[in-house]
N, C-alpha and C positions, 0 to 999 in steps of 0.2 A: 650129692652133688659133691664136686671134686675143685678143689683149688689148690693152683699148683704155679710158680711162677715162670714165666718165658724169656726167655734168655733176650728177645725181642723189645723187652720192655715191658709186657703187660706184666710181669710183676709186680709192679706199682698197683696196678687194676685189681689183680686179685687178690693184694692184701686190704686195699679198701673194701672189697668186699668180704674178705673175712672179719674184718674189722667190724664192719655194718650188721652180719648176722650175728656175730659175738655180743655187739652190744643190743642187739635187739631183747636178747637174755640175760642183760646187764651184767656182762662179762665187759673188763676192759685188760688189758694186758699192759703192764709197765716197759715190756720192753720187745722187739719185735725183729732183734736182727739175726738169731737164727731162723726165722723162717725166712729172712728174705735174701739166705743165703740158697736154700734148697732149689734145687733143680731138677723135676723127674718128667719125664715123659708123658702124658695124660692117660695111657693107657697100662701105665707102670702100676698094677693093682697093689704090689709089696710097696713099692714108693709112699703111696697114696695112705696105706694103715701105719707107716713110720711117720709118714706128715701130719697125720690125724695123733698119734701117739706125741710128736714133737708138741703139737698144740697142746696136747693136756698138760704135760709137765709144764710149760709155759703158763699155764692158766695155774695149776696148784701153786710153782713159785711166786705169782704173782700174790695169791693168796695169802701165804705164808709171809712173805715180806709186808701187806696190807696188815694181817694179824698181829705179827711182831713190834709194827710202830703205832699202832692204837695202844698195845700194851704198854709200852714205852712211856708213851704220850699220860697214859692215866694212868702211869706209876707217879706215885711223891717222890720230889724231887732234891 
């Protein structure tokens, strides 16, 4: 499956579909700004790989921030 924003406004649909697929696996991103800025043709294989790497980086960043906030909340005062 390939997700990519189209310049004609379908980016919102692609982002919604991506959020749905990730949420089905229990993954919620705390920021999607970089995703909304990516525009590649659907047949751009290298662009698709770069997009996938971007999503992974956003997931890892969200997980790190969540872990830090849980650690901070659990620390005594």
